[in-house]
N, C-alpha and C positions, 0 to 999 in steps of 0.2 A: 162603859165605861172604853177606850180603846185602848190598847197594847201600844205602847212605846217599841216602835223596829230601831234596834241598834244599826247604827252604818257607818262604815269605815270611809275616810278622808286619805286622798291618796296625795302624795306629791309627785308632781313628772319631772325630772329635769331630762332637757332637750340639749342634743348637740345639734348648735344650729348650721354647722356647714353640712352635714347630711342630712338636717330636718328628720332625725330620727329619735324616739325616747331611749334615752340611754339606762334610764334609771327609773323605777317607781317604789316607793315606800310608804309608809305613813307615817306621819310625826308621833312622836312617844306621846307626847302630851296628854291623847286621849280624850281632847275636846275638837272642837271644827277650829281650823287654821284656818286664822284671820288675815297674817301679812306675809309675805316673805321678801328676802333681800339676799342680796349675792354680792361677793369679792372675789378677786382670784384664786383665792384659795379655802372661801369658806362661805357656807349660805347657811341662813338662818331662816327659822320658823316661827312664828307670833300666833301665839290661840288667843281663845275667845276667852279663857282661864287666866290670862295675863302671863303666863309662861312663855318664855323664849329661850329654844331650842338651836345649842350653835352645833353644826355638823362643818367636819372636814370635807372638802372637794375633794381631796385624794382618800378619803377613808374606804377601805372595800367595801364594796355595794352590798354585799350577801350580808352584810353583819352592820349594817349601818344604824349607828348610835349617836347621839349626841355627846359633845367632849366637854359641853357645858349647858345646863340649863339654869337661865334666868327667872328668878321667880321675885323681883323687887316690883312688881307691878300687879295690879290685884283688879285689872280690868282689862276689858280686850287690848291686845296689843296690833294697831291700827296702821301704823308706820315703823320702819326701819331701813334706816340709811345708814352705809358703813361709809366713811371719809376717804379721801381718794386713794393710799396708801392700804387700806384696811386694817389699820392701826386700831378705828375707834368705831364701834357701832350706836347709833342713836336707835334709840327706842321710845316709842311714844305712844299714849291713848288719849284719845279726844273725849274719853266717855265719863275722865276724872281731870279734876282739876289741877293744874301742876304737875302733869303725869309728862315726866321726860326723863330720861336716865340714860347715862353714857357708859359701854364696857369698854374695858380694854381689854383689846384682843391678845396680847400676847401674855399678857397676867390671868389674864379671863376674870377679871375682878372689876365691881362697878364703882364707878368712880364718886367715893362718900363726899365732896368737897363742893362739887358743884351738878346740879340746880342746888342752893340752899333755900331754905323754906321761907325764904326775901325776894327771889329771884321771881317777876312778875310775869308766870310765862301762862295763866288761865287756861283754857280748853284749847289744848295745840291742835291744830287740824292739819300742818304741814312741816316737814324743815328738812334741810339740805344743808349738804355742806357747799361752799367754795371750790374752786379748782383744783387746788394747793392746799383746803382744809385749812387758811389763814384764817375762818370766816365759817360759824353755823349761824344758816338765819332761822328763824323760826316764826309761820304764820299762824295767828291763835284767832278765837270764835270773836274778841273783838274788833278784827277787821286790821289787828294791828301786825307787822310786820317788825319781828325784834331781830337785831344783828348781833352776835356777840364776837367776841377775837379770842383766837385759839393761840396763846402766847407761844406755846411751843412748837407751832407751825408757823408763827409769823416771822423769825428767824431766818427760815430756810431758802 
Protein backbone atom coordinates (compact mmCIF):
# COMPACT_ATOMS: atom_id res chain seq x y z
CA UNK A 1 0.00 0.00 0.00
CA UNK A 2 1.31 3.46 -0.94
CA UNK A 3 0.78 6.53 1.20
CA UNK A 4 -0.58 9.56 -0.58
CA UNK A 5 1.70 12.56 -0.46
CA UNK A 6 -0.10 15.86 0.13
CA UNK A 7 0.72 18.62 -2.32
CA UNK A 8 0.06 22.31 -2.53
CA UNK A 9 -1.10 23.90 -5.74
CA UNK A 10 -0.16 27.56 -6.01
CA UNK A 11 -1.68 30.38 -7.99
CA UNK A 12 0.79 32.84 -9.49
CA UNK A 13 -0.06 36.42 -10.52
CA UNK A 14 2.22 38.14 -12.99
CA UNK A 15 2.79 41.76 -13.93
CA UNK A 16 2.75 41.56 -17.73
CA UNK A 17 4.62 44.86 -18.04
CA UNK A 18 7.64 43.58 -16.11
CA UNK A 19 7.01 39.88 -16.79
CA UNK A 20 7.59 39.15 -13.11
CA UNK A 21 5.61 37.15 -10.61
CA UNK A 22 4.09 39.60 -8.15
CA UNK A 23 2.25 37.10 -5.99
CA UNK A 24 2.05 33.39 -5.21
CA UNK A 25 -0.59 31.90 -2.94
CA UNK A 26 -2.70 28.78 -2.43
CA UNK A 27 -6.41 28.70 -3.19
CA UNK A 28 -8.15 28.28 0.16
CA UNK A 29 -10.35 25.43 -1.06
CA UNK A 30 -7.87 22.68 -0.24
CA UNK A 31 -8.42 20.86 -3.55
CA UNK A 32 -6.83 21.27 -6.96
CA UNK A 33 -7.61 24.56 -8.71
CA UNK A 34 -9.30 23.69 -12.01
CA UNK A 35 -9.96 27.13 -13.55
CA UNK A 36 -9.11 30.81 -13.20
CA UNK A 37 -10.73 34.06 -14.28
CA UNK A 38 -9.98 37.77 -13.91
CA UNK A 39 -11.50 41.20 -14.30
CA UNK A 40 -9.98 44.61 -13.56
CA UNK A 41 -10.95 44.44 -9.87
CA UNK A 42 -11.29 40.73 -9.07
CA UNK A 43 -9.99 37.31 -9.86
CA UNK A 44 -11.52 33.92 -9.22
CA UNK A 45 -10.28 30.40 -8.71
CA UNK A 46 -12.54 27.42 -9.35
CA UNK A 47 -11.71 24.10 -7.75
CA UNK A 48 -12.30 20.43 -8.47
CA UNK A 49 -14.59 20.40 -5.43
CA UNK A 50 -16.92 22.91 -7.13
CA UNK A 51 -16.01 25.81 -4.85
CA UNK A 52 -15.31 29.14 -6.55
CA UNK A 53 -13.30 31.65 -4.53
CA UNK A 54 -13.60 35.36 -5.38
CA UNK A 55 -10.57 37.51 -4.54
CA UNK A 56 -10.13 41.28 -4.62
CA UNK A 57 -7.20 42.27 -6.84
CA UNK A 58 -6.42 45.18 -4.52
CA UNK A 59 -6.34 43.11 -1.32
CA UNK A 60 -3.12 42.98 0.71
CA UNK A 61 -1.25 39.99 -0.72
CA UNK A 62 0.23 38.98 2.65
CA UNK A 63 -3.23 38.11 3.94
CA UNK A 64 -4.85 36.77 0.75
CA UNK A 65 -8.27 35.38 1.62
CA UNK A 66 -11.37 35.03 -0.57
CA UNK A 67 -13.96 37.77 -0.15
CA UNK A 68 -16.65 35.26 -1.17
CA UNK A 69 -16.67 31.49 -1.58
CA UNK A 70 -19.43 30.24 -3.87
CA UNK A 71 -20.55 26.67 -3.21
CA UNK A 72 -23.42 26.32 -5.70
CA UNK A 73 -21.61 23.81 -7.92
CA UNK A 74 -20.92 20.23 -6.82
CA UNK A 75 -18.49 19.15 -9.57
CA UNK A 76 -15.21 20.58 -10.87
CA UNK A 77 -15.62 24.15 -12.12
CA UNK A 78 -13.86 24.32 -15.47
CA UNK A 79 -15.09 27.58 -17.01
CA UNK A 80 -15.17 31.04 -15.41
CA UNK A 81 -16.00 34.24 -17.31
CA UNK A 82 -16.52 37.83 -16.18
CA UNK A 83 -18.74 40.06 -18.28
CA UNK A 84 -17.32 43.25 -19.81
CA UNK A 85 -17.76 45.50 -16.76
CA UNK A 86 -16.95 42.86 -14.13
CA UNK A 87 -20.44 42.93 -12.62
CA UNK A 88 -21.35 39.32 -13.45
CA UNK A 89 -19.34 36.13 -13.17
CA UNK A 90 -20.49 33.05 -15.09
CA UNK A 91 -19.39 29.68 -13.65
CA UNK A 92 -19.92 26.27 -15.21
CA UNK A 93 -18.94 22.63 -15.05
CA UNK A 94 -18.99 20.21 -17.97
CA UNK A 95 -19.18 17.33 -15.50
CA UNK A 96 -22.78 17.94 -14.46
CA UNK A 97 -25.82 18.53 -16.66
CA UNK A 98 -27.30 22.04 -16.73
CA UNK A 99 -24.54 23.35 -14.46
CA UNK A 100 -24.18 27.07 -15.04
CA UNK A 101 -24.46 29.74 -12.35
CA UNK A 102 -24.24 33.54 -12.48
CA UNK A 103 -22.81 35.56 -9.59
CA UNK A 104 -23.71 39.23 -9.20
CA UNK A 105 -20.37 40.66 -8.05
CA UNK A 106 -21.53 43.86 -6.24
CA UNK A 107 -23.98 41.96 -3.99
CA UNK A 108 -21.95 38.70 -4.12
CA UNK A 109 -25.12 36.67 -4.60
CA UNK A 110 -25.90 33.93 -7.08
CA UNK A 111 -28.81 34.68 -9.41
CA UNK A 112 -31.73 32.48 -8.36
CA UNK A 113 -34.02 33.31 -11.28
CA UNK A 114 -31.76 32.03 -14.10
CA UNK A 115 -30.99 29.49 -15.33
CA UNK A 116 -34.12 27.65 -14.36
CA UNK A 117 -34.66 23.90 -14.31
CA UNK A 118 -36.28 24.26 -17.75
CA UNK A 119 -33.29 26.03 -19.36
CA UNK A 120 -31.92 23.43 -21.86
CA UNK A 121 -28.20 23.85 -21.22
CA UNK A 122 -27.16 20.17 -21.11
CA UNK A 123 -23.42 19.80 -20.43
CA UNK A 124 -21.79 23.24 -20.77
CA UNK A 125 -18.44 23.05 -22.55
CA UNK A 126 -17.86 26.75 -23.19
CA UNK A 127 -19.44 30.13 -22.60
CA UNK A 128 -18.71 33.82 -22.96
CA UNK A 129 -20.32 37.25 -22.90
CA UNK A 130 -20.61 39.51 -25.94
CA UNK A 131 -18.40 42.65 -25.85
CA UNK A 132 -21.03 44.87 -24.14
CA UNK A 133 -22.67 41.95 -22.28
CA UNK A 134 -25.87 42.14 -24.26
CA UNK A 135 -25.67 38.39 -24.79
CA UNK A 136 -24.34 35.26 -23.12
CA UNK A 137 -23.51 32.37 -25.40
CA UNK A 138 -23.22 28.78 -24.22
CA UNK A 139 -21.72 25.86 -26.15
CA UNK A 140 -22.83 22.41 -25.06
CA UNK A 141 -22.19 18.70 -25.57
CA UNK A 142 -24.96 18.47 -28.18
CA UNK A 143 -22.97 20.72 -30.53
CA UNK A 144 -25.36 23.61 -30.00
CA UNK A 145 -24.50 27.23 -29.38
CA UNK A 146 -27.22 28.77 -27.23
CA UNK A 147 -27.63 32.56 -27.17
CA UNK A 148 -29.27 34.34 -24.24
CA UNK A 149 -30.17 38.03 -24.14
CA UNK A 150 -29.22 39.92 -20.97
CA UNK A 151 -31.95 42.51 -20.64
CA UNK A 152 -30.20 44.76 -18.12
CA UNK A 153 -27.39 45.37 -20.65
CA UNK A 154 -29.54 45.56 -23.75
CA UNK A 155 -30.78 49.10 -23.13
CA UNK A 156 -27.33 50.57 -22.55
